N, C-alpha and C positions, 0 to 999 in steps of 0.2 A: 656636669661633674665639678666637684669643688675646686679642682686644680687645673681646669681648662685654661690654656694659655700661660700657665705658670712654669717656670724653669727651676728644677730641683737638682742640686749637685750633691751626690752622696759619696763619701769616702768609705772604703771598705765594702764596696757594693758588690763584690764578686762572690760572696758566700755568706752564710749565716743570716744574722739579723739585718745586715746591710743589703743583701740580695732580696730578702723578704720585703724590706722597706722600698727598694726600687720597684718591685712588682706592685706593691700597694699604691704607690704614687702614680705609676703608669696607669693602673686600673682606674684611678681617680681623675685621669685626664692630663696629668703633668707630662712635660717633656723632661726626661731624666738623663743626667750625665753621670756616668759611673767613673769613679776614680779608684784605682786599686794597683797594687804591685803585681798581682797575678794576671798577666795579660790574657791567657787562654780562658780562664774562668770568667773574667770580666766580659770578654767578648761573647761568651756563651750566654750570660745573663742578659746582656744588652740585646743580643739577637732575639732572645725570647720575649722581650717586651717592646721590640721595635725602636729601641734607643739608638742614638748615633754611636760612632766609634768611641769606646772608652778612652780615658786619658790615663796612661800607664806611668806609674812612678811612685816614689816613696814620700809620704807626707812628713817624714822627719827632715826633709830637705826644704828649707823655706823658699828657695828659688823655684822649686817644683810647685809648691803650693801657689805662689804668685802666678806661675804659668798656667796652672789648672783653672784658676778663676779667670785669667785673661782669655784663655781659649774658650771657656764657656760664654764669656761676654762677646767674643768674636763670632761665635756661632749663633747666639740668640739675642744679644743686645742687652740682656739683663740676667739677674740671678735673684729669684724670689725666696728660695729656701736652700739652706746649707745644712746637711746632716753629717755630723762628724762621728762616723761609726768605726773607722779604722782603729784597730787595737791589737795588742799582743799580750801574752802572759808568760811569766817565768815562774815555775812552781818550786819555790825554795824560800827558806828564811834567810837571815842576814849572812850566816856563815856559808851558805850555798849559793850566794849571789856575787858574782864577780863584778868588777867595775864596768866591764863591757856589757854584761847582762843588765845591770842596773840602768846604765845610760841608754841602752836600746829600748827598754820598756818606757822610760821617761820620754825619750825622743819621739817615739811613735804616739804614745797615749796622751801625753801632755803637750809637747812641742807641736805635734801635728794638729791638734785642736786649735792651739793658739795661732799657728801660722795660717791655717785655712781661714779661721775666723777674721784675723787681721786683714787678710786679703779681700774678704767678702764685704766687710762692713762699709768700706768706702763706696763701692758701687751701690750697695743697698741704701745708703744715706742719700745719694744723688737721685735715686729713683723714687724716694719717699718712704722706704721701709722694707722690711723683710723679716724672715724668721730663721733662727738658728736652733737646731736641736742637737745637743751633745749626748754622747753615750757615756753616762756615768755607770754606777754599779751599786748594788747593795753593799759591796765591799768598799765603797767610798764613804759609807755611813757607819759601818761596823767593821771591826777587824776580823781577820781569818788567819789561822795558822798556815804556814807554808806557802804563802803568796805575798810576801812582804812588798816587793816592788809594785806589783799590780794594785794592791790595796792603796798604797801611797799615791800612785798615779791617779787613781780614780777619785781619791779625796781632793787632789789638786784640781781635777776637772770640775768637781762640784763648786769649789770656790771661784775658779775661773768663770764658770757660768753665772754665778751670782754677781760678780764684779762687772762683767761685761753687760749683763742685763741692766745694771744701774747706770753704767757709762752711756748706754745707747737707748735708754727708755724714751728720751725726748726726740730721738731720730726715727721713731716708729719701728725700731728693730726689737723684736722679742727674742730673748735667749733663755731657753729652758733645757733641762736634761732629763732623759729617761734613765731610770736606775733598775735594770733587770736583775732578777734573781737567777735561779738555775735554769738555763735554756739549752735545749738540745741542738747545739751547734758544733762545728768542728773544733772550736776553741775549748769547749767543755771537755772533749776527749783528748786534747793535745797535751804534750809535755808531761805525761804521767809515766812512771817507770815501766808499767805494763799497759799497753793500749786496752781500754775497756771495751767489752763486747756490748752489743745492744741490750742484752740482758743485764749486764752490770749497770748500764746507765738507767735502765728501768728501775732497778733496785735502789739506785741512788736517789731518784725522785721519790720513790715510796718511803725511803728512810728519812730524808732530810727536809722534804717540803711538806708543810701542813696539808696542802691540797692533795698530796700523794702522787704527784707526777711532775715531770719536767715540763717547762713551757715549750710550745712550738714557736719558732721564730716569728711566725705571722702574728702571734698574740702580742709581741712587743712592737712589731711594725705598725700595727693598728694604732697604738698609743703615739708612736712617732708621728704618724700622719695627722692625728688629732692635734698634737702640740703645734704642728706647723700650719694648721688650718685656722680660718677665721673663727671657728667654734671655740678656740682657746684665746680669743682676743684680749681677755683680761688677765692672762697668765704671762708673767715673765719673772725670771729668777727662781723658778720652781724646780725642785728635784722630785720627779714623779716616780714613785716606787711601784714596780710591777713584779711581785715576787711570791704571789700565792700565800701570803701570810708569814713568810720566812722571818722577816725582821720584826713582826708584831710580837714575837716572843722576847 
């Protein structure tokens, strides 16, 4: 298996695309460490893939991110792949976004990626390399109404990815981002005035996605695994769009 004896740390690994990525890496032979704020869900996913006890905490806290990487190193002695999947959304424009809501989206979606990556690159350099895969979004490349903070945060993640890729290209550390479109995850249904039904979500996919359906989280996870693998050895600083043609228009 491609990731045999490899150590993969995944933030936001308790649900959605993070959980799907954890399962795909485990299936490929990796030892997976899940980081998430939701302890019960994280433990459920970890148990399902035979992973060790998750590391529970908030990636918006730089000290916690340092601790998560240090704990992974204490357990396994190295970290080969970091997947920054943890993220939140606030559905509003400028007038509907308070200081606190703006700061929370930025602190999780941008600060968390920076703090985790900063903590990981030192150990990766010492061991001779590694791979970081960040979760961007199609909304980091194009705008969307009603999700101002989220769009802004993902645009920042894209440029953070490019810059870190250049900073660490000589260290053997590849840094890329996956940019999903509409994916059937808890986040897609969250934060709406009326919680959507499965039929509502099905209609959303049929209406807005050229392929006529929402993505399954595993379809994004497979791209994450590819970007972290040696099959992507000539890729760094790339934003890989996985959106069924959404942004092709």
